[in-house]
C-alpha positions in Angstrom: 129.1 80.5 11.7 131.4 77.8 13.7 134.9 77.5 12.6 136.0 74.7 10.9 138.6 72.8 12.9 141.1 72.2 9.7 143.2 74.3 7.6 141.3 75.1 4.2 143.2 75.7 1.0 141.9 77.1 -2.0 144.7 76.0 -4.5 143.9 78.5 -7.5 142.8 81.8 -7.5 143.2 85.7 -8.7 143.4 88.8 -6.7 143.4 92.1 -8.5 143.8 95.1 -6.0 144.2 97.8 -8.9 140.8 96.3 -10.7 138.7 94.2 -8.8 138.2 93.2 -5.0 141.5 92.5 -4.0 141.9 92.2 0.1 138.2 92.5 0.3 138.0 89.2 -1.3 140.6 87.6 0.7 138.6 89.0 3.9 135.5 86.7 2.7 137.5 84.0 1.8 138.8 84.4 5.6 135.6 85.1 7.1 133.9 81.8 6.7 136.8 79.9 7.4 139.5 79.6 4.8 142.9 79.8 5.8 145.5 79.5 3.3 145.5 80.8 -0.4 147.3 80.2 -3.4 147.2 83.2 -6.0 148.2 83.1 -9.2 149.6 86.0 -11.1 146.7 87.3 -13.8 147.0 87.1 -17.2 149.8 89.4 -18.1 147.5 91.3 -20.6 145.3 92.3 -17.9 147.8 93.8 -16.0 149.9 96.1 -18.3 150.7 95.9 -22.3 151.3 92.6 -24.3 154.8 91.1 -23.0 157.5 91.5 -25.6 160.3 90.4 -23.7 161.2 88.7 -20.5 161.4 92.2 -18.4 157.7 92.6 -19.5 156.4 89.9 -16.8 158.2 91.7 -14.0 155.3 94.0 -13.1 152.6 91.0 -13.2 154.9 89.0 -10.8 155.9 92.0 -8.6 152.0 93.1 -8.4 151.3 89.2 -7.6 153.8 89.2 -4.9 152.7 92.2 -3.2 149.1 91.4 -3.1 150.2 87.8 -1.2 151.9 89.5 1.0 148.9 91.4 2.0 146.4 88.1 1.6 148.8 87.0 4.5 148.2 89.4 6.8 144.4 89.0 6.6 144.3 85.0 6.9 144.8 82.9 9.7 147.4 81.1 8.0 148.9 82.2 5.1 149.0 82.9 1.2 151.6 82.1 -1.3 152.5 83.3 -4.9 152.4 81.3 -8.3 154.0 82.7 -11.3 154.1 81.8 -14.4 152.6 82.4 -18.1 149.0 81.9 -19.3 148.7 79.5 -22.2 146.3 81.7 -24.0 149.1 84.4 -24.1 150.2 82.4 -26.9 147.5 83.5 -29.2 147.2 86.9 -27.9 151.1 87.5 -29.2 150.2 85.3 -32.8 147.2 87.4 -33.4 149.8 90.5 -32.5 151.8 89.9 -35.3 154.6 87.1 -33.6 155.1 83.4 -35.1 154.6 80.6 -32.9 157.9 80.6 -32.5 159.0 83.9 -31.2 155.9 83.5 -28.8 157.0 80.1 -27.9 160.6 82.4 -26.7 158.5 85.1 -25.0 156.4 82.8 -23.1 159.5 80.6 -22.0 161.6 83.6 -21.2 158.9 85.0 -18.8 158.9 81.3 -17.4 162.4 81.9 -16.4 161.7 85.2 -14.7 159.1 83.2 -12.7 161.7 80.4 -11.7 164.3 83.2 -10.7 161.4 84.2 -8.0 160.7 80.6 -7.0 164.9 80.1 -6.7 164.7 83.3 -4.4 161.8 82.0 -2.0 159.9 84.4 -3.2 157.3 82.5 -5.0 156.3 78.7 -4.5 155.1 77.2 -7.8 155.1 78.0 -11.6 151.9 78.2 -14.0 151.9 77.1 -17.4 149.6 75.1 -19.5 148.4 74.7 -23.2 145.7 76.5 -24.5 142.2 74.9 -23.9 140.7 75.8 -27.1 141.3 75.1 -30.7 144.7 76.6 -32.6 146.8 75.5 -35.4 149.3 73.1 -35.3 152.3 75.1 -35.1 150.8 77.0 -32.1 150.0 73.4 -30.6 153.6 72.4 -31.1 154.6 75.6 -29.6 152.7 75.5 -26.7 153.8 72.0 -25.7 157.5 73.2 -26.0 156.7 76.2 -23.2 155.1 73.6 -21.0 157.7 71.1 -21.4 160.4 74.2 -20.5 157.9 74.7 -17.5 158.4 71.1 -16.4 162.5 71.5 -16.5 162.6 74.4 -14.5 160.4 73.1 -12.0 162.7 70.1 -12.1 165.5 72.6 -11.5 164.0 74.4 -8.9 162.4 71.6 -7.1 158.8 73.1 -7.0 155.1 72.4 -8.4 154.2 73.6 -11.4 150.4 74.3 -12.0 148.9 73.7 -15.6 146.1 75.5 -17.7 145.0 72.7 -20.1 141.9 71.6 -22.3 139.1 69.9 -20.3 140.3 66.1 -19.8 140.3 63.6 -17.3 143.6 62.0 -19.0 147.2 63.8 -18.8 149.3 60.8 -18.3 151.2 62.0 -21.5 151.8 65.3 -20.2 152.8 63.6 -16.8 155.1 61.6 -18.6 156.8 64.8 -20.3 157.1 65.8 -17.0 159.1 63.1 -15.6 160.9 62.8 -18.4 162.1 66.6 -17.6 163.0 65.4 -14.2 159.6 66.5 -12.2 157.2 64.1 -10.4 154.1 63.9 -11.7 153.1 64.2 -7.7 154.4 68.0 -8.4 152.1 68.5 -11.5 148.6 70.0 -10.9 145.8 70.6 -13.8 144.1 73.6 -12.0 140.1 73.4 -13.3 140.1 69.4 -13.2 137.1 67.3 -12.7 136.5 64.7 -9.5 138.9 61.9 -11.4 142.5 62.2 -13.0 144.9 60.1 -14.9 148.4 62.0 -14.8 148.8 64.8 -12.7 147.0 65.8 -9.9 143.4 67.5 -9.5 142.9 70.6 -8.4 139.2 70.2 -8.4 136.5 73.1 -9.1 134.7 73.4 -6.2 131.5 72.2 -7.3 129.6 69.8 -5.4 129.1 67.3 -8.3 132.7 67.2 -8.8 133.8 67.6 -5.1 131.5 64.3 -4.6 133.2 62.3 -7.3 136.9 63.0 -5.7 135.8 62.7 -2.0 134.8 58.9 -2.6 138.1 58.1 -4.4 141.6 57.5 -2.5 143.4 59.6 -4.8 145.2 63.2 -3.9 143.6 66.2 -4.8 143.2 69.7 -3.8 140.1 72.3 -4.1 140.1 75.9 -5.7 137.9 78.4 -7.1 139.6 80.3 -9.7 138.5 83.1 -8.7 139.0 85.6 -11.4 138.2 89.1 -9.7 137.4 90.9 -12.5 134.8 93.3 -12.4 133.9 93.1 -15.6 133.0 89.0 -15.3 131.6 89.5 -11.7 129.6 85.5 -12.1 132.9 84.3 -13.7 134.0 81.0 -12.5 133.3 80.6 -8.3 133.5 83.3 -5.4 136.0 83.2 -2.7 133.9 82.1 -0.2 133.0 78.8 -2.1 135.9 76.7 -0.8 135.0 77.3 2.7 131.8 76.5 2.4 132.4 73.2 0.4 134.8 72.1 3.3 131.9 72.6 5.5 129.7 70.8 3.2 131.9 67.8 3.0 132.2 67.7 6.5 128.6 67.5 7.2 128.5 64.4 4.6 130.9 62.6 6.6 134.2 63.1 4.0 136.2 64.1 7.1 139.4 61.9 5.5 138.6 63.7 2.1 138.8 66.9 3.7 142.4 66.0 5.3 143.6 64.8 2.3 142.7 67.9 -0.1 144.0 70.4 2.9 146.5 69.0 4.5 148.1 65.6 3.2 148.0 66.9 -1.1 149.5 70.3 0.0 152.3 68.8 1.4 153.0 66.6 -1.1 152.8 68.6 -4.1 153.9 72.1 -2.8 155.7 70.9 0.8 153.9 73.1 2.6 152.3 72.9 6.0 149.1 74.0 6.2 148.5 73.1 10.1 151.9 74.2 11.1 151.1 77.8 9.5 147.9 77.9 11.0 
């Protein structure tokens, strides 16, 4: 297979060296032309006990930082950590007996710790959001408060915030919340997006139908797999080879400009990273 003459970035995947494929997944990605990765920490309850305070998130973040260092050694380019708190944690905490307000406070404390890693140059961006499933009004309100806190931290650290939210093609209100907090909407990314999105920048799931929509527009977009690296869910979401293969397909379809937009221009705009200079 010939090399791809472009950086190839998977904007959102997980690596679990203890329980999943870990670096073997990175090798698969690189073998088919992948060059750069944004590695998001797995939800905290997968890597230890349910967190009850700020310090309980440290193990999750350190595990991600360590595997990113190992991943960079395997890539033609490099990997970066994205650290934060999965929005479904609110339900885990409420089910364990916490009030929505207490769950909010724990999650915001986790984000405070993640922001320290950004401030120290050890992480690139933050992860937050709100549940993608039905919840009570109190949990929904608490979740929105957590997300707004992430925007304040992103504005303070001058970093992007990746969002996990409900499925939608319009998050204009959320983008307005970010801008009210001082974070430009170009630094807010909705992970697991379709090909079009109002508000934040879409990180498009790398399925052909979604990518066709994104490629035919002039708007910024990113590509991702949301690879979960969970041996108990081997078919979940997309595999680590998918983004390079979809890039090859987009190039074959004549979407050269869209590929450059997704893998060079949008990463520079959103994260201030240079995927060409780091090759």
